[in-house]
Structures are given as structure tokens and as C-alpha cells.
Steps between C-alpha positions, in 0.01 A plus 500: 500500500430130505142428610589154632764630738270788597222256594751284686628801696142598583435150633814513712401839643146379573635193678743715702217731612276209596784347702574834666137549598428148620559397858572176675274581792156651540613764751732669249226501237254655747752768593544589133121513454468729805767734362327515162169591665678760714669647191160552339381705798827692528492583130169681556628664820804629311284627214270696735792623713672635192180672385468663843867598507574283805845359561550177695593708805170694475301181456673337797419801715134488396466136610714527812801299396854559375615570146730201547199271549337633182825436312516146641146439372586623151815288490305192611698459823181532707150380419214747496232419758133595494534760775768686304288467187206659685727783620624559145144504372401762757816711458459515122123547520439202273317171524641174373263274312561127492430299188521125459603357165474145383138421569161643421339303780619711792264780587580770753274423797604817682257786475405795719249299702744218576782747577273694736392182677865415559617847605209608722564267797877555485539868414329830574480770234528866584338772288805531275463138388808384690468169681643434844526159657238426767636377834491123550243379754 
């Protein structure tokens, strides 16, 4: 195998990938970024679902949606929203943890005290720890 042609082919492949993954407009780039973030969450959901022996149909039933919707999420035809993410978290009895990479300067300002200060005026907690929305005044 000729190393020169191998390096040339590698360069051509790298250029092709960069071209394929670059966009002319910001909206397309943002959509790709959103799908990558969603894929990271769904990878974990799939991992836990498999461990628990849940099929997509079972998972859909647990969160009150259709198996078709779950399939559309996994195929990237629909974007995962935070409400669905919260339902998945509850259904699988897990908690997602968010990490930020790229800077050491960002500290997580959210703690129990701050969370409580936010939730207390908006939600009431029953003895089981479940929160229900307080009526608007």
C-alpha cells in the first residue's frame, strides 16, 4: 500500500465529511445540534429500557404516548421536548444529570435551597413528595 495515496485518500474523506456536516445556514446547524443532544438522552433511555426489559411500546404506554411517537423520536423525525424527557425520567425511575463541558468557570448555582425557593410559591408537595401546581391567583 502506498502511504502517499493513503494520506491523500484520508484527506479527501476528511474534506467530504466536513462538507457533509457543514451548513449554509444557522438554522440547519442548530437542528443538527439539537438532534445530537437528543441522541445523547435517548441513548441512555434505550440503555435503561433494555436493562428493564421494556420495549418501545411499553415505554410509550408508561409515558402516555404512542409507540409510533417513540419511534419517531429515535429516528430523529421529532425532537424530544423537556416534558417528554421528564416523563421518561419518571417512567424509568431515573434522574438525568446535566454536565457542561468546555469551561471550568461555570458553576452550578442550583441547590436545594434555591430549588425550594422556586418551587414553594408555585407548587404544593403532598406527603409522597409529589408536586402539584398551585392555582394561579
